[in-house]
C-alpha positions in Angstrom: -0.1 0.0 0.0 1.1 3.5 -0.7 1.7 5.5 2.4 3.3 8.7 0.8 4.6 10.0 -2.6 6.8 13.0 -2.9 8.4 14.5 -5.9 10.3 17.7 -6.8 10.9 19.7 -10.0 8.6 17.8 -12.4 6.6 19.7 -14.9 4.6 22.4 -13.2 5.8 21.2 -9.7 9.0 23.1 -8.9 9.1 22.7 -5.1 9.0 19.5 -2.8 5.4 18.1 -3.1 3.8 15.5 -1.0 0.7 13.3 -1.6 0.2 11.6 1.8 -2.3 8.7 2.1 -1.5 8.2 5.8 -4.6 8.9 7.9 -4.5 11.9 10.1 -6.1 12.0 13.6 -9.4 13.4 12.4 -12.4 11.4 13.6 -14.7 10.9 10.5 -15.1 7.5 8.9 -12.4 5.8 11.1 -13.8 2.4 10.1 -12.3 2.8 6.6 -8.7 3.5 7.8 -6.5 0.5 6.9 -4.3 -0.6 9.8 -1.1 -2.3 8.4 1.5 -2.8 11.1 2.0 0.5 12.8 0.7 2.4 9.7 -2.8 3.8 9.3 -3.5 4.2 5.6 -6.4 5.7 3.5 -8.0 3.9 0.6 -8.5 6.9 -1.7 -7.2 10.4 -2.6 -9.3 12.8 -4.7 -7.4 15.6 -6.4 -9.4 18.7 -7.4 -8.2 21.9 -9.1 -8.7 24.3 -12.0 -7.8 23.4 -15.5 -4.0 23.5 -16.1 -3.4 23.7 -12.3 -1.3 20.5 -12.2 -3.8 17.8 -11.2 -2.7 15.5 -14.1 1.0 16.2 -13.3 0.7 14.6 -9.9 -0.3 11.2 -11.5 2.3 11.8 -14.4 5.0 12.1 -11.7 4.1 8.8 -10.3 3.9 7.2 -13.7 7.2 8.7 -14.7 8.8 7.1 -11.6 7.0 3.8 -12.2 8.2 3.7 -15.8 11.8 4.4 -14.8 11.7 1.7 -12.2 10.3 -0.9 -14.7 12.5 -0.1 -17.7 15.8 1.7 -16.8 17.8 -1.5 -16.9 17.4 -1.0 -20.8 18.4 2.6 -20.9 21.8 3.6 -22.1 24.8 1.4 -21.1 26.2 -0.6 -23.8 22.9 -0.4 -25.7 22.8 1.9 -28.7 19.8 4.2 -28.0 19.0 4.3 -31.7 18.7 0.6 -32.0 17.0 0.0 -28.5 13.2 -0.5 -28.6 13.1 0.9 -25.1 13.3 4.7 -25.1 14.1 6.5 -21.9 11.1 8.7 -21.0 11.7 12.4 -21.3 12.4 14.1 -18.0 10.6 17.4 -17.9 11.7 19.7 -15.0 10.0 23.0 -14.2 11.0 25.0 -17.2 10.1 28.6 -16.2 13.0 29.2 -13.9 16.6 29.4 -15.0 17.9 27.2 -12.0 15.1 24.6 -12.1 15.3 23.6 -15.7 18.9 22.4 -15.2 18.4 21.0 -11.7 17.8 17.4 -10.9 14.3 16.0 -10.3 13.5 13.6 -7.5 10.9 10.9 -6.8 10.3 9.1 -3.6 7.7 6.7 -2.1 6.9 5.2 1.3 4.9 2.0 1.0 4.2 -1.4 2.3 4.3 -4.4 -0.1 1.8 -7.3 0.1 4.7 -9.7 -0.6 6.2 -8.9 2.7 4.1 -10.6 5.5 6.2 -9.0 8.3 4.5 -5.5 7.6 7.8 -3.9 7.0 7.5 -0.5 5.4 9.9 0.7 2.7 11.2 4.1 1.6 12.6 4.1 -2.0 13.6 7.0 -4.2 16.0 8.4 -6.7 17.1 11.8 -8.3 17.7 12.4 -11.9 19.1 14.9 -14.3 19.6 14.9 -18.0 22.6 12.6 -17.8 21.1 9.9 -15.6 20.8 8.8 -12.0 22.3 11.3 -9.5 21.2 9.6 -6.3 19.2 6.5 -5.3 18.2 4.9 -1.9 16.3 2.0 -0.4 15.4 1.8 3.3 13.2 -0.3 5.4 11.6 -0.3 8.8 10.4 -3.2 10.8 6.8 -3.3 12.1 7.8 -2.0 15.6 10.8 0.1 14.7 11.0 3.9 14.8 13.8 4.4 12.4 14.5 3.4 8.8 17.6 1.2 8.0 19.5 1.3 4.8 19.5 -1.5 2.2 21.5 0.4 -0.3 22.6 4.0 -1.1 24.1 5.5 -4.2 25.4 9.1 -4.8 27.8 9.8 -7.5 30.9 7.6 -6.8 29.6 6.6 -3.4 28.0 3.1 -3.5 26.9 1.3 -0.3 25.2 -2.0 -1.0 25.7 -3.5 2.4 22.0 -4.5 2.9 22.2 -6.8 -0.1 23.7 -10.4 -0.4 27.5 -10.1 -0.9 27.6 -12.0 -4.1 24.8 -9.8 -5.5 26.7 -6.7 -4.7 29.5 -7.7 -7.2 26.8 -8.2 -9.9 25.4 -4.8 -9.3 28.8 -3.0 -9.2 29.8 -4.6 -12.5 26.6 -4.0 -14.4 25.7 -0.5 -12.9 25.7 2.5 -15.3 24.5 6.2 -15.0 21.1 5.8 -16.7 20.0 2.5 -14.9 18.6 2.2 -11.3 19.9 -0.3 -8.9 16.3 -1.6 -8.3 15.7 -2.1 -12.0 19.0 -4.0 -12.6 18.7 -6.0 -9.4 15.2 -7.1 -10.3 16.5 -8.3 -13.7 19.2 -10.2 -11.8 16.6 -11.8 -9.7 17.8 -10.4 -6.4 14.7 -11.1 -4.3 14.6 -7.8 -2.2 15.0 -5.7 -5.3 12.5 -7.8 -7.4 10.0 -7.3 -4.6 10.3 -3.4 -4.9 10.1 -3.6 -8.7 7.1 -5.8 -8.5 5.3 -3.3 -6.3 5.5 -0.7 -9.1 4.7 -3.4 -11.6 1.3 -3.9 -10.0 0.2 -0.2 -10.2 -2.4 0.6 -12.7 -3.0 3.9 -14.6 -5.8 5.1 -16.7 -5.7 8.6 -18.4 -9.1 9.4 -20.0 -8.0 12.9 -20.7 -5.4 11.6 -23.3 -7.1 10.8 -26.5 -4.3 8.2 -27.5 -4.4 6.5 -24.2 -8.2 6.7 -24.0 -8.4 4.9 -27.5 -6.0 2.3 -26.2 -7.9 1.6 -23.0 -11.1 1.2 -24.9 -9.5 -1.6 -27.0 -8.6 -3.7 -23.8 -10.7 -6.5 -22.7 -10.6 -8.2 -19.3 -8.2 -10.9 -18.9 -9.7 -14.3 -20.0 -12.9 -12.5 -21.4 -12.6 -14.0 -24.8 -12.9 -17.6 -23.8 -14.1 -17.8 -20.2 -17.9 -17.7 -19.8 -17.5 -17.1 -16.0 -15.5 -13.9 -16.6 -18.1 -12.8 -19.1 -20.7 -13.3 -16.5 -18.8 -11.3 -14.0 -18.5 -8.4 -16.5 -22.3 -8.6 -17.2 -22.9 -8.4 -13.4 -20.6 -5.2 -13.4 -22.5 -3.6 -16.3 -25.9 -4.3 -14.7 -24.9 -2.1 -11.8 -25.2 0.9 -14.1 -26.8 -0.3 -17.4 -29.4 -3.1 -16.8 -30.3 -3.1 -20.4 -27.1 -5.1 -21.3 -27.9 -8.7 -20.5 -24.9 -10.5 -22.2 -22.3 -10.5 -24.8 -21.6 -12.3 -28.0 -17.8 -12.9 -28.3 -16.2 -14.1 -31.4 -12.5 -14.7 -31.7 -11.3 -14.2 -35.2 -7.8 -15.3 -36.6 -6.2 -13.3 -39.4 -4.1 -14.7 -42.1 -1.0 -14.1 -40.0 -2.6 -15.9 -37.1 -3.1 -12.9 -34.9 -6.4 -13.2 -32.8 -9.0 -10.3 -32.9 -11.9 -10.3 -30.6 -15.3 -9.2 -32.0 -17.7 -8.2 -29.0 -21.4 -7.5 -29.5 -23.6 -6.4 -26.5 -26.9 -8.1 -26.2 -30.0 -6.0 -25.1 -33.6 -6.8 -24.2 -36.2 -6.3 -27.0 -39.3 -4.7 -25.3 -42.3 -6.9 -25.4 -40.4 -10.0 -26.7 -38.1 -12.7 -25.5 -35.7 -11.6 -28.3 -32.5 -9.8 -27.9 -30.8 -7.2 -30.0 -27.1 -7.4 -30.7 -25.1 -4.1 -30.9 -21.3 -3.9 -31.5 -19.7 -2.8 -28.3 -18.0 0.1 -30.0 -21.4 1.5 -30.9 -22.3 1.8 -27.2 -22.3 5.1 -25.3 -19.1 6.8 -24.4 -19.9 6.2 -20.7 -20.4 2.5 -21.3 -17.2 2.2 -23.3 -15.4 4.1 -20.5 -16.7 1.6 -17.7 -15.7 -1.3 -20.0 -12.2 0.2 -20.4 -12.0 0.6 -16.7 -12.8 -2.9 -15.8 -9.6 -4.6 -16.5 -7.6 -2.2 -14.3 -10.4 -2.3 -11.6 -10.5 -6.0 -11.6 -6.6 -6.3 -11.2 -6.3 -3.5 -8.6 -9.1 -4.9 -6.4 -7.8 -8.6 -6.7 -4.1 -7.7 -6.0 -4.7 -4.9 -3.4 -2.6 -2.4 -5.4 -3.1 1.1 -6.6 -5.2 2.6 -9.4 -4.4 6.1 -10.7 -7.2 7.5 -12.8 -7.0 11.0 -14.5 -10.4 12.5 -15.2 -12.5 9.8 -13.5 -15.6 11.9 -13.9 -15.3 12.3 -17.8 -18.4 11.0 -19.6 -19.7 9.3 -16.3 -22.8 10.4 -14.3 -22.0 11.6 -10.8 -23.9 8.7 -9.1 -21.9 6.2 -11.1 -18.7 8.0 -10.1 -19.8 7.7 -6.5 -20.5 4.0 -6.8 -17.1 3.5 -8.3 -15.5 5.3 -5.3 -17.6 3.3 -2.7 -16.1 0.0 -4.1 -12.7 1.3 -2.7 -14.2 3.0 0.4 -16.2 0.0 1.6 -14.1 -2.8 3.3 -16.6 -5.3 2.2 -16.0 -4.7 -1.5 -12.3 -3.9 -1.0 -11.1 -6.7 1.2 -7.5 -6.6 -0.2 -7.0 -2.9 0.7 -6.7 -1.5 -2.9 -6.3 2.2 -3.3 -7.7 4.7 -5.7 -6.0 8.0 -6.6 -7.9 10.2 -9.1 -8.4 13.6 -10.5 -11.8 15.1 -11.1 -13.9 18.2 -11.6 -17.0 16.6 -10.2 -17.6 18.8 -7.1 -20.6 16.6 -6.2 -18.3 14.1 -4.7 -16.9 16.9 -2.4 -19.1 15.9 0.4 -18.6 15.1 4.1 -21.0 12.2 3.5 -18.5 10.5 1.3 -14.9 11.6 1.9 -12.7 12.4 4.8 -10.9 15.8 4.8 -7.6 13.9 4.5 -8.9 12.2 1.3 -9.5 15.5 -0.4 -6.6 17.2 -2.2 -6.3 20.5 -4.2 -3.8 21.7 -6.8 -3.3 25.4 -7.4 -1.0 27.2 -9.8 0.5 30.7 -8.9 1.3 33.6 -11.1 4.8 32.2 -11.9 3.3 28.9 -13.1 4.3 27.0 -10.1 1.8 24.3 -8.9 1.2 23.4 -5.3 -0.7 20.4 -3.7 -2.4 20.5 -0.4 -5.0 18.6 1.7 -8.3 19.9 2.9 -7.3 18.5 6.4 -4.3 20.9 6.4 -6.0 23.8 4.9 -6.3 26.9 7.1 -9.0 29.5 6.3 -8.6 33.4 6.5 -9.6 33.3 10.2 -6.6 31.0 10.9 -8.7 27.9 11.7 -8.9 24.5 10.0 -11.8 23.3 8.1 -14.6 21.6 10.2 -16.0 18.2 9.2 -19.6 19.6 9.2 -18.9 22.2 6.5 -20.4 22.1 3.0 -17.2 21.2 1.1 -18.8 21.6 -2.4 -20.4 24.9 -1.7 -17.3 26.4 -0.1 -15.1 25.0 -2.8 -17.1 26.5 -5.6 -17.2 29.8 -3.6 -13.4 29.8 -3.7 -12.8 29.3 0.0 -10.3 26.6 -0.5 -8.7 28.0 -3.6 -7.9 25.8 -6.5 -10.6 27.1 -8.8 -10.2 29.0 -12.1 -10.0 32.8 -12.2 -13.1 33.5 -14.4 -13.6 36.3 -17.0 -16.3 36.8 -19.4 -15.6 35.5 -22.9 -16.1 39.0 -24.3 -13.6 38.5 -27.1 -16.6 37.3 -29.2 -18.7 40.4 -28.6 -19.6 42.7 -31.6 -17.6 45.7 -32.4 
């Protein structure tokens, strides 16, 4: 489970930024707090803010970190970048400041992995610049311990691998190069501690419905085993009937092309009024909302089954607010989320800003200042003009739209179209 994510100098976030999923000492909805060892963790974080305020960049920062962990063993080194199929993701620091655009960017997480039954918590992070890895560290803390202990540390020519098996230390030293992370290389070499860290990132799911290319890709995905397994098809039907009872089944046809590549043709079956017959409609002809819920299903299924994290950008796009609320409740309700999965999402849907749904420490805001610098802050930490914190009985939605918490657009009339 994710306890905390922090990053610095990435896109619109110039300064040290923290997304904290550890529960504060506020009293509302204490039954949903997940106790893992000594940690008290929240199942969700909702991020609000004006357009271009940096909401998506919070998720993009975590996606960048995940991609680098998963693939950096193939960056640079002896591989010719022009021939390599794995391209190093472009690092984009804060560009509107002479010092920041050439400075390093850093990414760090505190988390508990489900593979470690001892409830140890881990702290892993790294700093990069345009030339490669500047610094990297991995620490752990036992269930009852107060302080973290080092597994490895790297900074320039300084390399301390004392927390790893001795024979594995030599393998890392020989194969390490500037662009690669120790965790990425170590996982490739099947070093169990490092593979466990890499696998934690591997299980994270992302869905960006604000990106047309990714949206199209997500819409083309089908649930694992859906093409052949009737039981999985029945589960998807059950999922669909929660929001669209007119869909009563699917016709699924697997078509092999001449080059032996399989394509899956899916038709949705609907009731025909006044008859026992059904009407068959190609899935791609269903509504945008239905297609989005179908696109979300594989990631939702995997996240809830493995107890991992799902990051969704623009969760509310093309979905009714009641449907968004039902989606949230799947994560908030321990009965439907027994494996302690987590959801981090961005949204403009202020209807979900309710003390009947979310805790104050589950609500986050992004705001961009006049210099183009984004900031991220929690409603639980917000202090109003009178110097007091926000009460749990306030109308969050009303006060947010009135601008009490910031993070709303500065509105002007679109008078550029008025007549001369």
